[in-house]
C-alpha distance (Angstrom), angle and dihedral (degrees) to the residues before:
residue distance angle dihedral
M1 . . .
V2 3.79 . .
H3 3.72 122.3 .
G4 3.79 130.3 -150.1
A5 3.79 134.9 -100.3
G6 3.81 112.6 -63.7
G7 3.84 90.2 12.8
S8 3.79 134.7 99.6
I9 3.78 138.5 -153.1
E10 3.77 85.2 -79.5
V11 3.84 89.3 83.2
W12 3.84 88.1 70.7
F13 3.81 97.2 52.4
R14 3.80 91.0 103.2
Q15 3.68 90.7 57.0
V16 3.81 98.9 47.0
P17 3.83 101.2 79.9
D18 3.81 94.9 48.9
F19 3.84 96.9 40.2
A20 3.76 94.0 44.1
R21 3.82 89.0 65.2
H22 3.80 89.1 65.8
F23 3.80 109.0 21.9
N24 3.73 145.7 30.9
L25 3.71 107.4 -109.1
L26 3.89 132.9 -142.7
L27 3.87 114.5 -175.3
V28 3.90 111.3 -172.0
D29 3.76 127.1 -162.6
L30 3.90 110.3 -143.0
A31 3.82 118.3 -123.9
G32 3.81 111.1 -69.5
H33 3.78 92.8 13.6
G34 3.83 134.0 104.1
G35 3.80 112.6 -32.1
S36 3.88 96.2 -10.5
V37 3.81 121.6 119.3
G38 3.82 106.8 -93.5
D39 3.86 95.2 -142.8
M40 3.76 89.6 62.2
L41 3.77 86.2 81.3
C42 3.69 108.7 82.9
N43 3.75 138.4 173.9
G44 3.73 113.8 -79.1
L45 3.79 96.2 32.0
D46 3.76 112.0 178.4
L47 3.81 136.6 172.8
E48 3.70 95.9 -96.3
K49 3.82 90.6 53.3
V50 3.78 90.4 50.3
A51 3.86 91.6 49.1
M52 3.83 91.0 49.0
Q53 3.80 90.9 49.2
V54 3.83 89.1 55.0
M55 3.83 91.2 47.8
E56 3.82 90.8 50.0
V57 3.81 86.4 64.5
V58 3.81 91.0 47.0
D59 3.86 90.7 47.9
A60 3.77 91.3 49.6
L61 3.85 89.7 56.7
K62 3.82 90.1 47.2
I63 3.84 92.7 -122.5
E64 3.79 107.2 162.7
K65 3.77 100.4 -174.3
S66 3.81 136.0 -1.1
H67 3.76 150.0 149.7
F68 3.76 116.1 -84.9
M69 3.76 129.9 -151.0
G70 3.81 125.3 -172.4
L71 3.73 133.5 -178.0
S72 3.82 125.2 -151.0
L73 3.82 105.7 -44.0
G74 3.79 86.5 7.4
S75 3.82 88.1 65.8
I76 3.76 89.4 61.2
V77 3.83 90.3 50.4
V78 3.73 90.8 51.4
R79 3.80 92.3 48.0
V80 3.79 89.2 52.3
I81 3.84 90.9 49.8
A82 3.78 88.3 54.4
E83 3.86 89.0 53.7
L84 3.78 94.3 47.1
Y85 3.83 99.8 35.9
P86 3.89 107.5 21.0
Q87 3.75 92.9 156.8
R88 3.78 89.9 60.0
V89 3.74 96.8 54.1
E90 3.86 118.2 84.1
S91 3.81 93.1 -179.4
M92 3.81 140.8 -35.5
V93 3.78 137.8 -127.5
L94 3.85 110.9 -163.4
A95 3.82 107.0 -164.5
G96 3.80 121.1 -168.0
A97 3.80 83.2 -3.1
V98 3.81 118.7 -154.6
T99 3.78 103.0 -149.7
K100 3.82 97.9 154.0
L101 3.73 134.8 14.5
S102 3.84 109.3 -126.1
V103 3.75 123.7 -143.6
K104 3.76 90.0 -102.7
T105 3.81 92.2 53.3
R106 3.88 93.7 47.7
T107 3.81 88.9 48.6
L108 3.81 89.3 52.3
I109 3.88 90.5 52.0
R110 3.79 91.0 49.2
M111 3.84 92.3 48.5
V112 3.88 90.8 50.6
D113 3.87 87.8 52.4
M114 3.76 92.2 48.0
F115 3.81 96.6 48.4
K116 3.75 100.9 30.9
N117 3.86 91.6 109.6
I118 3.81 93.2 45.4
I119 3.78 108.4 41.3
P120 3.77 117.9 60.3
Y121 3.75 115.7 -105.4
R122 3.72 93.4 -120.2
L123 3.82 91.3 55.1
L124 3.83 90.7 47.7
K125 3.76 90.2 57.6
W126 3.80 93.1 47.3
L127 3.87 90.4 50.7
I128 3.85 90.2 50.4
A129 3.84 90.9 49.8
K130 3.81 90.6 47.2
F131 3.82 90.2 50.8
I132 3.78 96.5 49.2
I133 3.78 96.6 36.1
P134 3.83 105.9 31.9
Q135 3.75 99.9 155.1
Q136 3.78 116.4 95.5
K137 3.81 92.6 -144.7
Y138 3.83 89.6 68.6
A139 3.81 92.4 57.7
K140 3.87 90.6 129.0
S141 3.75 90.0 59.5
K142 3.80 92.8 48.0
S143 3.81 90.9 48.0
L144 3.78 92.3 50.5
F145 3.81 92.1 49.9
L146 3.84 91.4 50.4
R147 3.85 91.8 47.0
S148 3.76 92.4 49.7
A149 3.81 91.7 45.2
Q150 3.85 89.7 60.9
K151 3.73 87.1 76.9
L152 3.79 94.1 55.4
N153 3.79 111.7 85.9
F154 3.73 123.5 -138.5
D155 3.84 97.7 -104.5
S156 3.85 90.8 49.3
F157 3.87 88.9 47.5
L158 3.78 91.6 55.7
E159 3.82 92.5 44.9
W160 3.80 90.6 54.4
M161 3.77 92.8 45.9
K162 3.73 90.5 52.5
L163 3.76 88.9 51.8
G164 3.70 88.1 57.3
E165 3.78 92.7 53.4
D166 3.86 93.0 49.4
I167 3.77 99.7 53.1
T168 3.82 105.1 62.7
Q169 3.83 94.3 109.0
Q170 3.75 93.9 38.0
L171 3.74 90.9 55.5
A172 3.76 92.4 51.7
E173 3.77 91.7 53.4
L174 3.81 95.8 41.9
F175 3.74 98.7 50.3
S176 3.82 96.8 42.1
R177 3.91 91.4 61.8
K178 3.75 123.7 100.4
I179 3.87 110.6 -103.0
L180 3.75 116.5 -140.6
I181 3.81 94.5 -170.6
P182 3.89 122.6 81.4
T183 3.78 102.6 -96.4
L184 3.88 132.1 178.9
Y185 3.77 121.9 -165.6
M186 3.82 111.0 -152.5
M187 3.82 112.6 -166.7
G188 3.76 132.2 173.3
E189 3.77 113.4 -117.7
N190 3.81 90.2 -129.0
D191 3.84 95.5 46.4
Y192 3.77 90.6 119.5
L193 3.80 95.9 172.6
F194 3.85 100.3 52.4
L195 3.76 111.3 16.7
P196 3.85 98.3 82.4
Q197 3.76 93.3 52.4
A198 3.87 91.6 43.7
R199 3.75 89.1 56.7
I200 3.78 90.3 57.2
A201 3.84 92.3 46.1
A202 3.74 91.5 49.5
I203 3.84 91.0 55.8
E204 3.82 94.1 43.8
G205 3.83 89.4 48.3
G206 3.83 92.5 75.1
D207 3.83 136.1 -135.7
M208 3.82 95.8 -35.3
V209 3.85 90.7 60.5
S210 3.91 127.6 82.9
M211 3.73 136.5 168.7
V212 3.74 136.1 -144.1
V213 3.82 121.0 -167.8
I214 3.79 110.2 -147.7
P215 3.80 116.2 -139.7
N216 3.78 119.9 -132.5
A217 3.75 92.7 16.0
G218 3.83 138.7 112.9
H219 3.82 132.0 -167.0
V220 3.86 94.4 -46.9
C221 3.76 90.8 54.0
N222 3.82 96.1 163.1
V223 3.84 88.5 62.3
D224 3.79 100.1 37.8
N225 3.82 95.3 54.2
K226 3.77 105.6 10.3
S227 3.83 96.4 163.6
F228 3.78 93.6 57.2
F229 3.82 91.4 41.3
N230 3.74 95.0 50.4
R231 3.75 95.4 45.5
V232 3.75 96.2 49.8
S233 3.87 97.4 40.1
I234 3.80 93.1 46.6
D235 3.77 91.1 49.2
F236 3.80 89.6 49.7
F237 3.84 93.0 52.9
K238 3.75 93.8 45.0
Q239 3.80 90.8 54.4
I240 3.88 93.1 59.2
């Protein structure tokens, strides 16, 4: 299970009890996040480095093949893992998938860079949370993001934001390719930023790809409607 930028393994805690009845679980904190070692995050971070860092953990545990689940930016990391290590990926669930950065998202990233030395770090994180999760009814998801983001220091935050700015073309190429691994997109019906692009990516992904739109859920769909999310994703994995 791979979380998104600014998050931590805490975002998956609503999945752990249900999933643990069926699977062995591995929750990984990305570099600079949560309980990871801060100096793992180095200048020049890119998606392949992030994917390789995740697989270093998998290798250390001698896991040969497994199901992968990614949330938000974590969905990109999982998709890159599938490109680099296809023989290691049994199947994928891409939740709140980020398959393309919209004009609004790219504008946000540029604004963060522009005002990073003016606006307090805590306020920057709040603005990002408000932008990605604008609906008041998903306040729990927003609170979880802000709580997890407290573990991300300012330098790491800027590094990850720069990564987002640099991957526009890479995302377009990555998510337009056919996928030969069973893949399920799970998107909240109110994920106004990323659902439209994910629909296109699911179609372009080919016959091995399907999508489920989760009712009463926004971007952090595994938190907003955990019962629906857990049932559908567990059923998907068990069918493989």
